[in-house]
N, C-alpha and C positions, 0 to 999 in steps of 0.2 A: 580447084575450088568449087567448080560446078558439081563435080562427083560428091564432094563432102557435103554440100548443100542438099543434094538428092538423097544421100544416105540419112542425114538428119531428118529430112522431110518424111522419108519412109518410116523411120523409127517413130515419129510423132503420129503418123497415120495408123501404125500398128498398135500403138498404146491405146488401151480402152479409155473411152471417155466417161468421166466421173459425173455423177448427178449433182445437182446444186446442193442437196442435202449432204452428200459425201464431202464435197469441197468445203462446205461450211463447217462440218465436223473436224476436218483436217486443220482448218484455220483456227479454230477454237483452241485446239491442243489440249483438250481436257483428257487426261490419261485414262481415267475410269471410263469414260465414253468410248474412247478409241480402242481400248483393249477389249471391251465388250462387243463392239462392232466387229473387231477383228476375229473374235470367236465366231460370230455369225457367218462371217466371210469364209472362215476355214471350214465350218459345218456345211456350207454351201459349195464347197470345192474351189472357191476362188482364192488361192494361196497368194496371187499377186496382190490383190486388194488387201488381204490380211496383213501382208508385209508393209504395204503403204500405210495403212491405218496405224499399226503398231509402231512403225518407224516414225510417225508424226508426233508420237509422245516423247517429249524431251527427257533426257536422262534425269535431270534435276526433278522434273515432274513425277517420274515414276518413284524416285526416292522419297519424295514428299508424300505421295499417295500411300506407299508401303508404311512410312513411319506413322502416318495419321491413322492407319487401319489397326484398331485395337485387337481384333480377333486374329491370332497367329494363322489360322487356317485360311482366312480371307486374304491376308497379306501374302501368304505363301502362294495362294492361287493367282494373285496379280503377277507375281514373279514368274509363275508358269505360263500365264497367258502370253506374256511378252516373249518368252522362250519359244513357245509353240508357234507363234506367228513369224518370228524372225529366224527360227531354226538354229542358226550358227551361234555357238556359245561365244560370248564376248561382243556380239553385235549390240549396239545401243538402240534403245534403252534395255538395260538388263540389271538384274540384282547381283550384287557382288557375291562371290563364294562365301564370305564371312556372314553376310545377311541370310543367305539361304540356310546355312548351318544353324544359325540362331533361330530362325522360324521353324526349322525342321525339329529342333530340340523342343520347342515350345508347342508343337502339335499335341502330343500326349493323347493319342486315341485310346479308347477303352479297350483293354486287353484282359484276357483271363490266363492264369498260369496253373498248371497242375501236372501230375505225372502222366507218362505215356500209358501206363498200365493202371486201369481204374481199380484193379484188385489190390494194388499195393496199398499199404497203410498210409495214411495222411502224414505229411511232413510238418511236424510241429514248429520247427525253425521258420520255415517258409510261411506258414499260416500266421504265426506271431508277428513276423515282419510286415506282412501285408495288412494286418489289422492295425498296425501302428502308422504306416505310411501309404497304404494302398489308395485311399481316397485322394490324397495329394498327387499320387503319380497316375491315377486312373488305372490301376492295376487291381485285379481281384483273384482270389483263389477259387478254382473250379475243379474238383477232384474227378468228376465224371467225363466232362467233355470240354477241356481247356483248348484255347486257341494256340497256346504255346506250351510245348512240353518242357518240363524242367525236372532234371534228375534230382535225387535226394541231396539236400544241403549237408555238407560236412563241416564241422568246426573244430579246429585244434587250437589249444592254448599252450604257448610256450613261455616258460620263465627263464631268464638269463640274468646272471650277476656278474659284474666285472669291476675292476678297480679303476678309479679316476680321481680327478681333482675337483673340488667344489668350493663355492664361496659361501662362507658361513659367518654370521654376525657375532661380535662380541657384545657384552652387556652394554656398551656405549653406542652400538649400531654400526660400528666400523666393520667392513668386510675383510675376511682373510681367506686366502686359498689353503685348503687343508686336504689331506688324504681322506677319500670317501669311497663308498660302494654304490655303483649305479645298478638299480633294479629296473629291469625291463620286462613287461608282460605284453605279449602280442597274441591277439586272437585272429586266426586266418580261416576265413569261410570260403567255401568253393562249391560250385555245382555245374552240371553240364545243362547247356540250353540249346534248343533247336532253333537255328537261325536260318530260314530259308531251306536249302538242301544240305546245310552243313550243321554239325554239332560242334559247339565251342564250349570250352571250360571257362567260366567266369570266376574271377577271384576277387577277394577284398580283404583288407587287413585293418584292424584297429589296434593301436598301441598306446600304452601308458608307461611313463617313466618317472622315477623319483630316486633321490639319493639319501643315503644314511651315512653317519660318521660316528666315530668314537669321541669321547671328550677330549678337548685340547687344552690341557692345563696352561700352556704358554700364554694363551690369549683368553682364558677364562670362558672358553666356549663349552657349553653343555653338550652332552652326547644327544644324538638323534638316532634312536634305535630302530624305529618302525617306518617303513616307507608308507606314504599316503597314496594308496592305489585303490581304484574301484574293485568290487568283487568280480570274480571271473565271470559269473552269470551275466553281469551288466555288460562286460566287455564282449561276450559272445553275442548279445542281443544287438549291440552296436555294430558288430562285424556283419551280421546277417542283414541289417537294415542298409548298410553300405553296399552289400552284395545286391540287394534288390535294386538299388539306385544304379549300380553298374549294369544290371540286366536291362533296366529301362533305356539306359544310354545305348546299349547294343542294339535294342529293338528299334530305336530311332532310325538307324541307318539300314536296318534289315527287317522291316515289319513283315508279319505273316500275311499270306495271300487269303487266309479264310476270314478276313475281317468282315464285320457286318456293315452294310451300307446304311448306317444309322444317323449320322451327323457329318458335319463338314470335316472335323479332324480325322475320322475314320475313312472318309472318302479320299482325302489327300494321301493318307498313309497307304490306302489300297493302290493309288497310282504309283507311289513309291515302290510298293511291293512288286508290282508288275515291271517297273523299270529295273529293279534289282535282279528279278528272276530271268529277265530276257537280255540284260546288258544294254537296253535301248531306253534312254530317258523318255522318249515320246511314245513308248509302247501303248499307253492307254488312250492315245489320240489317233492310233493307227489300226484300230480294230482288234487289239490284243486283249484278252481278259474275258471275264464273265459278262456277256452282253447285258443281262438283266441287271447286274450290279452296277455297271457302268451307266446304264440308263437311269437307275435310281439315283446314283450320284450326281448325274447331270441335273436332275430336278432339285436335289438338295442344295447343290452349289449354285443354282441359277444359270446353268449353261444351256445353250441351245442343243437340241437333239443332234447328235453326231459330232459334237465338239470334244467329247471325251473328258478325261481328267488330266489337264496339262500340269506337270510338275516341273520346277526349274532345275 
C-alpha cells in the first residue's frame, strides 16, 4: 500500500501544474476556447497541455459547435483541431467519419481546369459545362496555366431499341398491358484527370427512355409512334455537366498541391492535399509542405504560428 501511495505521489509531483487561467478554461468546457487554446499549446510544443485542453471539450460540445458553425471550412477546421491535439483517431471529442466527409464535400476550393498542353485547342465541351455550373462548383477554365490537368472530353451517344410490355390507357382511362418498344438513348462522357500523382478516367452517363406502341383495337387504344426524347445535343450537354460534377467529387478527396493560399476553403484543401500526398493526415502540422503557404494559411485561418493546417 505504501509503494502504491508513493507511486501515485510521484505521478502527481511529475504532472505539470496548471495556471488558474488554464484550470478555469478547462472547467468552463467551452469547446471553441479549448480547441483554440490547444492550438497555441501545440504550436508552443506542449503536446500534453494540448491533449488536456482538447480532451476537456465534451463530445456533445464539439458536435454542437460544428453544427452551429455555418462556414464548412471553419467547421472542418474545428474537427481538425481536435484530431491534431488528441492525435489518435476515435479519441473523443472527435468528428464522425460521416461528418468529416460531409464537410469535406462542402469545402469547394477555387480550382482551375485545363489541358496539360497549352498549345492544344480549347475543349468546347468542358468550357460549356464550366460556363453552366462552374460558379456553383467554384471551378473555372484556364487554358494556359490550370491547377488541374484535364484531358479532352469525349462524348458518345448510343441508341437502343428493345421489345417490352407497357401500360397504356383506353378512352375511359383504364390501363392495359400491351406489347411496346422501349427506346433508350444514353450519352456517355469521359475524360482523364490528373489527381495527385495519378491519372484517372472519370465517367458520366445521362440516359432517357420512352416507349411506343402500335394501335390496339381490342381496347380502342390509339397508336403512339414517336418517343418523347430530348435532342441528342441536350443529352450530351447534360452528360458533360454530370462529368464536371464527378470531377469535383474526385478532387474533393484528392485536391492538387498547387492551390493558392487565398481563403479558408483553399487552405483546408491544401492541408488535405499534403495529407493525401504523404499518407500522413497530420503532415501539415508536422512541418511538411510549402512553409510560406502554410504560414499564410495560418494567418487566414486564425491559427497561431507553427500550428499548421490541422485536417480531421
